[in-house]
C-alpha positions in Angstrom: 11.6 11.0 -4.6 8.7 13.1 -2.7 7.4 12.8 0.7 4.1 11.7 -0.7 4.9 8.3 0.3 4.2 9.0 3.9 1.0 10.3 3.5 -0.2 6.9 2.0 -1.3 4.3 4.8 -0.1 0.7 4.6 -1.9 -1.4 1.9 -4.1 -3.5 3.6 -5.8 -3.8 7.3 -4.3 -5.2 10.5 -6.7 -7.9 10.4 -6.0 -8.7 6.8 -2.5 -9.0 7.4 -2.9 -11.4 10.3 -5.1 -13.6 8.3 -2.7 -13.8 5.4 0.0 -14.4 8.0 -2.0 -17.2 9.4 -2.9 -19.0 6.2 0.7 -18.6 5.2 2.1 -20.6 8.3 -0.9 -23.1 8.7 -2.0 -23.9 5.5 1.0 -23.2 3.4 2.6 -21.0 0.7 0.2 -22.4 -2.5 -3.0 -21.9 -0.5 -2.0 -18.2 0.6 -0.7 -17.7 -3.0 -4.2 -18.5 -4.2 -5.8 -15.5 -2.1 -3.3 -13.0 -3.6 -5.5 -13.0 -6.9 -8.7 -11.6 -5.5 -6.6 -9.2 -3.0 -4.8 -8.0 -5.9 -8.1 -7.6 -8.1 -9.6 -5.4 -5.0 -6.5 -3.1 -4.5 -6.3 -3.0 -8.4 -9.6 -1.7 -8.9 -9.9 0.2 -5.4 -6.5 2.1 -5.3 -7.0 5.1 -8.2 -4.0 7.2 -7.4 -1.7 4.1 -7.0 -2.7 2.3 -10.0 -2.2 5.8 -11.9 1.2 6.2 -10.6 2.2 2.5 -11.4 0.6 3.1 -14.9 3.0 6.2 -15.3 5.9 4.6 -14.1 5.7 1.7 -16.6 5.0 3.9 -19.4 8.2 5.6 -18.6 10.2 2.3 -18.4 8.7 0.7 -21.5 7.8 3.5 -23.7 4.2 2.6 -23.9 1.1 2.6 -22.1 0.3 -0.2 -19.4 -2.7 -2.4 -20.0 -4.8 -3.9 -17.3 -2.9 -7.3 -17.3 0.3 -5.7 -16.6 -0.8 -3.7 -13.9 -2.2 -6.8 -12.3 1.0 -8.4 -12.6 2.7 -5.6 -11.1 0.4 -5.7 -8.0 0.7 -9.6 -7.7 4.4 -9.3 -7.6 4.4 -6.7 -4.9 1.7 -9.0 -3.0 3.9 -12.1 -3.4 6.9 -10.4 -1.8 4.8 -9.4 1.1 3.5 -13.1 1.5 7.1 -14.2 1.1 8.2 -12.0 4.0 6.3 -14.3 6.3 8.4 -17.1 5.6 11.6 -14.9 5.5 11.2 -13.6 8.8 10.5 -17.2 9.9 13.8 -18.6 8.3 12.1 -20.7 5.9 14.5 -20.0 3.1 14.3 -23.6 1.8 10.9 -22.9 0.2 12.8 -20.7 -2.3 14.8 -20.7 -5.2 17.2 -17.8 -4.5 20.4 -16.9 -6.7 23.1 -14.9 -5.6 25.2 -12.5 -8.0 28.2 -10.4 -6.6 28.7 -12.1 -3.2 32.7 -11.6 -3.8 31.9 -7.9 -3.6 30.3 -8.1 -0.3 33.2 -10.6 1.0 35.8 -8.3 -0.3 34.6 -5.4 1.8 33.6 -7.4 4.8 37.3 -8.8 4.7 38.5 -5.2 5.6 36.7 -5.6 9.1 35.0 -2.2 9.0 31.7 -3.3 7.9 29.5 -2.1 5.2 26.3 -0.2 4.3 24.2 -2.1 1.9 22.2 0.4 -0.2 18.9 -0.8 -1.6 15.6 0.7 -2.7 11.6 -0.4 -2.6 12.5 -2.7 -5.6 11.6 -6.4 -4.8 12.2 -7.8 -1.2 15.0 -6.1 0.8 14.2 -8.9 3.4 15.9 -11.6 1.0 19.3 -10.0 2.2 18.5 -12.5 5.4 18.9 -15.4 2.8 22.6 -15.1 2.8 22.6 -17.1 6.2 21.6 -19.9 3.8 25.6 -19.9 2.7 26.8 -20.4 6.0 27.6 -16.7 6.6 26.7 -15.6 10.4 26.3 -12.0 9.4 25.5 -9.2 12.0 22.8 -7.3 9.9 21.0 -4.2 11.1 18.3 -2.6 8.9 17.6 1.2 9.0 13.9 1.6 8.7 11.0 4.4 9.4 9.0 2.0 11.7 6.6 4.9 12.7 5.4 4.8 8.9 5.0 1.1 8.9 3.2 -0.2 12.0 1.5 -3.2 10.5 4.9 -4.6 9.1 6.4 -3.8 12.3 3.8 -5.6 14.1 4.1 -8.6 11.7 7.8 -8.7 12.3 7.3 -8.7 15.8 4.9 -11.8 15.9 6.7 -14.1 13.8 10.4 -13.2 14.9 10.7 -10.8 17.7 14.6 -11.3 17.5 14.8 -9.8 14.0 12.6 -6.9 15.0 15.3 -6.2 17.6 17.7 -5.8 14.6 15.7 -2.7 13.3 17.2 0.6 13.8 14.5 3.4 13.8 15.8 6.3 11.4 16.3 9.7 12.3 18.5 11.2 15.2 21.9 10.8 16.8 21.0 7.6 18.4 20.3 6.1 15.0 23.7 7.1 13.9 25.5 5.9 17.1 23.9 2.3 16.6 24.9 2.3 12.6 28.4 3.4 14.1 28.6 0.4 16.5 27.3 -2.1 14.1 30.0 -1.1 11.6 32.9 -1.2 14.0 31.7 -4.9 14.9 32.4 -5.4 11.2 28.6 -5.8 10.6 26.2 -4.9 7.8 23.9 -2.0 7.9 21.0 -2.1 5.2 19.3 1.2 4.2 16.7 2.4 1.5 18.0 5.3 -0.7 14.8 5.9 -2.7 12.4 7.8 -0.3 12.4 11.1 1.2 12.0 11.4 5.0 11.1 14.7 7.1 14.9 14.5 8.6 16.6 14.2 5.0 17.6 16.7 2.7 16.9 15.8 -1.0 18.7 16.4 -4.4 17.3 16.4 -7.8 18.1 13.8 -9.8 17.3 12.4 -13.4 15.2 9.4 -13.5 14.0 8.0 -16.5 14.4 11.4 -18.4 12.5 13.5 -15.9 13.6 15.3 -12.6 12.8 13.4 -9.4 14.1 14.0 -5.7 16.1 11.5 -3.9 17.6 11.6 -0.3 21.0 12.4 0.6 20.7 10.7 4.1 22.0 7.2 3.4 25.0 8.1 1.4 25.8 11.3 3.7 25.5 8.4 6.5 28.0 6.2 4.7 30.3 9.2 4.2 30.2 10.4 7.8 31.1 7.0 9.4 33.6 6.3 6.3 31.9 3.0 5.5 32.0 1.2 1.9 28.7 0.8 0.3 27.6 -1.9 -1.6 24.3 -2.0 -3.7 21.9 -4.6 -3.0 18.8 -5.4 -5.0 16.6 -8.9 -4.2 14.4 -9.0 -7.3 11.4 -11.4 -7.2 11.3 -13.2 -10.4 7.8 -15.1 -10.0 6.9 -18.2 -8.4 9.5 -19.0 -5.8 12.6 -17.6 -7.5 14.4 -14.4 -6.1 17.6 -12.8 -7.7 19.9 -11.3 -5.1 22.3 -8.8 -6.8 25.3 -7.3 -4.8 27.3 -4.7 -6.6 30.0 -2.3 -5.7 29.3 1.3 -5.3 32.2 3.1 -3.9 34.5 5.1 -6.3 37.9 3.5 -6.2 39.4 6.7 -7.6 38.5 8.8 -4.4 41.0 8.4 -1.8 39.4 7.2 1.6 40.2 10.4 3.6 38.4 12.4 0.9 35.0 10.4 1.3 33.4 13.2 3.8 33.9 15.7 1.2 32.6 13.7 -1.7 29.9 15.2 -3.8 26.7 14.0 -2.6 24.9 15.0 -5.4 27.2 13.0 -7.5 26.9 10.0 -5.6 23.1 10.0 -5.3 22.9 10.4 -9.0 25.2 7.5 -9.4 22.8 5.5 -7.3 19.9 6.6 -9.1 21.5 5.7 -12.2 21.9 2.4 -11.3 18.5 1.9 -9.7 16.8 3.1 -13.1 19.1 0.5 -14.9 17.8 -2.5 -12.6 14.1 -0.9 -12.9 14.5 -1.9 -17.0 15.6 -5.3 -15.7 12.5 -5.9 -13.6 9.9 -2.9 -13.9 7.4 -5.2 -11.9 9.4 -5.0 -8.9 9.0 -1.2 -8.5 7.3 -1.0 -5.1 6.7 3.0 -4.6 3.0 3.3 -5.4 2.9 7.1 -5.7 4.1 9.3 -8.6 7.9 9.8 -8.0 8.0 12.9 -10.4 5.0 15.0 -9.3 6.6 18.3 -8.3 3.8 19.1 -6.1 4.7 16.5 -3.4 
């Protein structure tokens, strides 16, 4: 996975996101969703490089060229999750039909008292992890995020839910690792994305839909260093008000815990990428990396 994503500015303007947040809060979700159609048409027509990247991704996944209708649906899925983030940040989960799969995997790891790392991707909505509070779980969740590359999203979070904004750990540096370790020692959860390379990351070449792409070692290396179990997380958007939250065990049970720090990072990253590929096939509209992940020039 290249560094190209860091050269893309956040889609939308500060004013546009504020207007959408206002409409979402005061006019309701149906009115806000109606606005998504012209917004998606605007960006579909005006974002040539992003459109071509998504078209290439869909062709690799589905084995055929993507039509305009499919591309619009892809953009609309992305816009829908951005809109729904407003409600997730405000704790309005009652507006949604959220189905959970694999909660027993998470419960089993948390019962050990050492916390866990939730490893996700820019596939669907990572904010859906907050919905686990619906199930009566008082979870201490911290999210690793490159906030410097997402000032609009950071501002939205601070406006809608300042307390939740305080749960974000800025990636990079020893301070971030110490915050991660403290959270895990409390038995908490640290969420991280494993599909985008940052300047601080080392990256390894992995097979992704039949061709080589580079993915970061950072999140898995971090889990190895702090000796934390890893649970895969995918918050898939299924259209309308429906989300499917999937939690899956990732750790290799055959690997003794004291050998975790010496585990083959490349192997583990490839295992993660392999599972990411499988879930992408189940929900290709949920892939929200709007750049060419196979472009070696990046």
